[in-house]
N, C-alpha and C positions, 0 to 999 in steps of 0.2 A: 139281736144276739151278738152281732159283730161289735156294736158299740159297747155292750156290756163287757165283752172279753177285752176290748181295748182299754176300757176304764180299769178293769181288774189288773191288767198288765201295768198300766201307768201307776196305780196305787202300789203295786208290788215294787216297782223300780224306785218310787219315792221312799217307800219304807226301807228298801235296801240302802239307799244313799244316806238316809237319816241315821241308820244304825252302824254303818261301817265307819271305823275310825278314819278321819280325813288324812291322818299322817301315816297310815299303814304302809304305803309304798316307801315312804321315807325311812321308817324304822327298819323294814326288811332290807332295803338296798344298803343302808348304813351298815347293818350287821353283815351282809353278804360281802361288802368290800373290806370291812375291818378284819373279818375272820377268813377272808379269801375262800369263800364257799362258791363253787361253780354254779350250783343250782339250789333253789329253795322253793317249796310250795307251802301255802298257808290256807287253812280254812277256819272260819269262825261261824259258830251256830249260836244264835241268840233268840230266846223265846220261841223255839221251834222253827225258826227260819234260818236258812243259810244266807248270811249277810256278807260273806267273802269266801271266794274259792278261786285261787289263782296261783300262777307260777312266776318265778323270777329267775333270770340267768339261763344257763345252758345245762343240758343233760350230761355233756362230756366236754372237757377241755379240748380245744382244737377242732370242735365240731359245732356248726351253727344251729343245730336243732335246739329249740327253746324248751324249757320246762313250762308246762301248762297244768291246768287243773286235772288232766287225765294222765299225767306222767306217773308211772309206778315207781315207788321206792320200797326198800326193805324196811319194815317198821320194827323188826327185831322184837325186843321184849314187850312192846305194846301188844304183841300177840297174846301175852299171858291173860289179858282181860277177855280175849275170845275163848281161851281155854276154860276159864271159870264160868263164862256165860254158857258154854256147852254143858258143863256140869250142872249149872242151874236149870237148864232145860230138862235134863234127865231127872233132876230132883223134883221139879214141878210135875213130871209125869209119874212120880212115885216109883221110879226104877233105882233110885240111889238116894243116899243121905250124906250130908257133909261129914257126919261123924261115923260113917261106916268104916270098918277096917279095910285097909288096902288089900290084904290077903284074902278077903272075901271074894274079890274079883280077880286077883292075880295071885293064886296060891303058891306059885313058884318064886315069887319075889321075896328077897331077904336082904337084911343089912348085917353088919358084923355083930350087932347086939340082938340076941333073941327077944329081949323085952321090947326093943324098938320095933322089930319086925312084927311082933304080935299086936302092939298097940298103935302103930302108925295109921292115921286116918286120912281120908280124902281131904279134910280141912288142913291137916298138917302138910300135905303135899304142896298146897298152893298158898301157904302163909309163911314160908321161910323159917321154920322152927324145928326142923328135923334133927338138928345137932350137927349136921355136916358143916364143914368149913366153907368160907367164902369161895364160890366158884368151884367147889370140889367136883371133880369128874368132868369139867368142861373140856379138858384135853382129849376126851373121847369124841368130841365133835367139832372142835375149833382149834387150830386151822383144819382144813379139809382132811378127813380121815377115812379109813376103810371100815369103820364100825357101822353096824346096823342098830336099829332100836333094840333088838333082842340082846345084842352084845352089850349095849349101854346098860340095860336093866340087870344083866348078869354081873357086870362090873361093879354095880352098887354094893354087892355083898362084901367087897374087899376095901371099900372106902372107910377109913378110920374116922370116927366122929371128932369134931373139934371142941364140942361142948356137950353138956348133958341134954337129953331129949326135952324139948319145949322150954328150955331155960332162957333162951335168948334168940334174937333175930340174927340170921346170917343168910345173905342172898345166895340162892342156889338155883341153877337151871335144870339140873338133872331131875329133881322131883317133879317138875312140870312135864318132863318127858314121860315119867311114870304116870302122871295124871292123864296124859294123852292115851296111854295104853289102857287105863281104867275106862275111859270113854269108849274105846274100841271093844273092850270086853263086855260092857253093859249094853251098848247099842247094836253091836254086830257090824258097825261101819268103822273102817279105819279112821283115824283122827282127821285126815285130810278130807275124806268124803263127808264126814259129819259136819265139819265147818262149812264146806261148800253148800251142802243141801239144806242144813238146818239153820244156818245164819246168813251166808251170802245170798242165797236165793230169796228167802222171805224179805230181806232188807233191800233187795234189788241192787246189791253190790256187784254189778255185772262185770266189772273189770278186775276185781280182786283175785288174787291167786294164793295158793299154798306152795311155798318153796320156790326156788328159782329154776327148777328142772324144766318147767313148761315155758320159760321165757324164750322168745325168739329175738334174733338180732334186729328184726324189723319192728319190734314192739316199741311203743312210746314208754321207754324205761330210762330212769336215771342210772348213770354209771357211778360206782363207788370211786372215791379218790382218797389217796393217802400221801403223807409226807414221810412215812416210816414211823416206827413205834415211838421215836423220840419227838415226833411232831416238829422236826427241824429241817428236814430235807426238802427237795423240790417236790411240789404237789404234782402227782401223776394219777391217771386213771389206773385202776387195778381190777382184777377179776373178782367176780362175786364169790362170797363164802358159800360153800355148799351147806344147805340148812334143812334138807329133807329129814335127816335123822332126828334133829331136835326141833321139828316143826311146832310142837306144842309149847315150846318155850320161846321161839323166835322166828317162826317161819312165814308169817303173812307178808305178802307183797300187795300194796294198795296205793291208791292215789287220794288226793284230798276230796275229790267228788264223792267217792265211796265212803271215806272216813267221816265225812259230814253226816251221812246217813247213820253211821254207827253211833256218832256222838248224840244225834237227836234221840235215838232209841234209848241210849244210856240215860240221858237227862230226863226222858219220859218214864224212867224206871221200868223199862221193858216193853212199853206200849208202842206198837208199830203204827196203828191207826185206830179208828173208832171200834173196829171189830176184831183186830188181831193183836196178839202179844207175842213177844219173843220169849220172855220169862216174866215171872210174877213180881209184883212190888215187894213181896216178902223176901224173895231171894235177892232182889236188887239191894235191899237194905242190908242183907248179910254181906254182900260183896263190898259195900262201902262202910262197914263197921270194923273198928279196930280189932284185929286178931292177935297181932304181935307188936308190942311196944318198941319203938326205936328211940335211941338217944337223940336229944335235940342239941345239935352243935351250936356253937356261937359263931355268927357271921363276922367277918372283918368289918371294921368301922365303915369302910366305903360301901359295903353291901348291907348295912344295918336295916334298910327298909324292907328287906326280904327275910328278916329274922322270924322264925316260927316259934310258937309257944308249945306246940305238941307235934308229934310225928308218930306214925304207926304204919303197919302194913295191913291191908284188908285181905280180900281174896282176889288177887290179880291186880290190885290197885294200891299205890301209895296214898297215904292220907296225911294232910298237914293243914295249917292255917296260913293265910296270907292277908294281911291288913284286916283281920277280924273275920274273914270268910273261910269256910272249910273248902279245901281242894281235894278232889280225887284225881290222881295223875299217874303217869308212868312215862319213863324214857325208854329208849331202845338204841342199842349200839351193835352194829356189825362192823367188820373191818371196812373202813372207807365210807360209812354212812351212819348218821345219828339222827334221832327223831324224838318228838315228845307230844303226848296228848294230855290236855289239862281240862278238867271239868269243874265248874263252880255251881253246885246244885242250887244254892239259894238265889243265884242270879240267872239261873237257867242259861248258862253260858258254857260253850265248849270251844276249845282252841286246839288245833293240831298244826305242828310245824315239822316239815320233812326236809332234810338236807342231805346232800351227797358228798360230805366231807366229814372229818372226825372231830370237829370243834363243837362240843356241846354248848359252849358259851353263846353261840349264835342263836340257837333255838330258845335258850333261856332269856336272853335279852329281848327278843321279839315277843315272847310270851308275857314277860313282865310289863312291857309297854301296853300290850292289849289289855291285860288285867287292870292296870292303872286307869286306862281309859274308861272301862265300864264300872270301875269302882270310884270314879270321879276323884282320883288321887293325883297329886302333883308327881309327875314321873321324872326321876333323874335320868341322866344319859346312861342308860343301862348298858349300851353297847361298849362304851369306853370303860366304864367301871368294871364290867365283867371281863373284858379283854385284858385290862391291866392286872386284875387279880390273878387271872390264869398265867400271865407272863411272870408275875412275881412268884407264883407257886412253882413253875418250872425252874426259875432261877434258884430257889431254895433247894430243889431236888438236885440240880446240877452241883450245887455247893456240897451237898451230902456225898455225892459220888466222888467229887474231888478229894474229900477227906478219906473216903475208902481207898482211893488210889494212893494217897499219901501214906496210908497205914500198911500198904502192901510190903510184905517182907522181901527185901532185895537179895539178889545173889543166891537164891535157893534153887533147887532142882528137884524133880520127882524122885521118889524113893526107889523106883524100879526102872529098868529099861522101858522105853516107850512100847516095845513089842508086847510087854506083859499087860499093858492096859487094853490092848486090842482083843476084846472078848465080846461075847453076846451077854446081855443082861436082861432080866425080866422083872417088871413091876406087876404086882398081883392084879391090879385093875386095868392098867394101860396095856401091858404086854411087852413086846420086845423092843430093845434099843441095842444097836450094834456100834461098837467102837472099832474102827479100822485104822491100820497104819499105812499111810501113803508116803511117797517120797518127801512131801512137804510137811509131814507130821501127822498127828492123830486127827481123825475125822469121825463125826457122830451122825448116825442115822436113827431117827425115831421111826420104827418100821411101819407103824399103823398110820403115820402122818407123812405122806410123800414130800411135802414142802419143808419139813423140819429136818434139814441136813446142813451140816456146816463144819468148819474146822474147829478143833479144840486148841485154844491158845493157852499156854502155860501161864498161870497167874502167880502162884507161889506154893511151895511145898507140894502137896498132892491135890491142889485145887486148880482147875482149868476153867476157862470161859468158853462157852459155845457161841461162836460168831456165825449165826445162821446166814445162809445165802439169801433168803427172802428178807428184805429190810423191814417188813411189817411185823416180823416175829421178834419179840424182845430177847436180847442176849441173856444168857443164864450161866450161873456158876455151877460147876460139877465138882463135888467134893468126894474123893475116893477115900474109903476107910478100910483098915486092915485088921485081920485077926492076929492072934498071938504067934502064928507061924510066918507072919509077914506076907500073907497072901491077901489079895483084894477080897474083902468081905461084901462090900456093897458100894454104890455111889448114890448120893442124894443131890438134888438140884434146888436152885433158888434163883429167882429173878434178880438181876444186878441193880435194878432201879425200881422205885415206886411208880415210875411212869408206865411200867408194864401193866396192861389191862389185867384185872383180877382173874379173867378166864384162863390166863396162862398160869395154871395152878401147879407150877413146878414143885413147890414145897410139899405137895402131897405125895410125890413119887419117891419110891425107894427101890432101886434096881439091884437085884442080886445076880451074881454070875450063874450062867447056865451053860451046859456043854454046847459047843458050836457045831452045827451040822456041816458035814463036808459037802 
């Protein structure tokens, strides 16, 4: 018996070394150095076997603790596939259908359009076709806010659509929060408990968590790092983004050991082992079937090898082709941490890359190298090509900002004394914002977001720029508008740069004056 086990172990080790890309460490370390990522973890699953699961670098700058295969990262929007898997489980049990109306389970839920409220289905929630704009409602949970899930759902009734219902793809987190509440209503378990008991436990994902509320300082956890929203400052460790409110969109914390188990089950179309399934093959096919068509952009010449011929969103998964193979994949971004999961069903291949910095180019370069290895394709220097492309993109954006600065109207002043701008204002879905007059000038506080506070710098005419104290929050224009009596009627906001993450959806806000409480 001992010899048999030893032989089995030897065969497993030989199989592991035969399938693991010999240059994996080189690819990862090259990307880690080029993009200045403190820590990276990678797992590869091939033909049902975990052929790589390891960490590189450190969990936190200035601390010697190394990243390993058990280091937890925030996987952010990779969580969306867990949410659709939870729905699939309930569908297989006959408790729910993809095309059931949302109000069947959440009768109080509504949108500004009665038709959309009546017709919105579970499938619509998880395929980015509700008609809401890009990131609409994200300021209800990012940066850290005082909102609850109940308040987020209530706020949805005031979010104006950006397009007609089901007419186009627009990425949105809020609808996944609604999907999480559907899971709660149908199962009787809140979203967090359902994911733990119905997915983590049967897959033996023993270290995975929901949200960062349960993380302790002593845990083997990667720390997020940021250079500030322009990606140009000094790289520093930062605090975790609170994510319990939007857990169904972005809340899972996991390591590559547990995510390898997740990828194996996904590639096996829900089969856990010979006797157990997480979800059926039928619902697996639904999740990997195109639900919403995406435009296929043209890659720059330097990145032509990753040009796709089709792109779509399934149910919790992006879909596209790469070198003739269909991919099901998803990225995830929190402040200071970005990740990606990639599945290649016809090669029975899964790849996950976790990083504790905000440079998405690193995980893409590593993933491309691994894909090329298993597709037996000649691989360019993806790290350099993607790094240079990102640098050029930032350069072009900086040039656009310089043009905006040059067009600024000089020698103008506000129409009113600064004291008359100092008022309370309310947006229908976000709530209160307060403008105060301090000795050094105007100061803005977004009342439901404690970290969103900063001085208002006069730009021109009645436009100001919010310079937030927190450097990871993108600066924003505030444009005050007046009624025919010369009184402030409202102010609107807009990010000053395209480098701002879409979740800072300032453009959806419209603040109207309200009486200030003494």
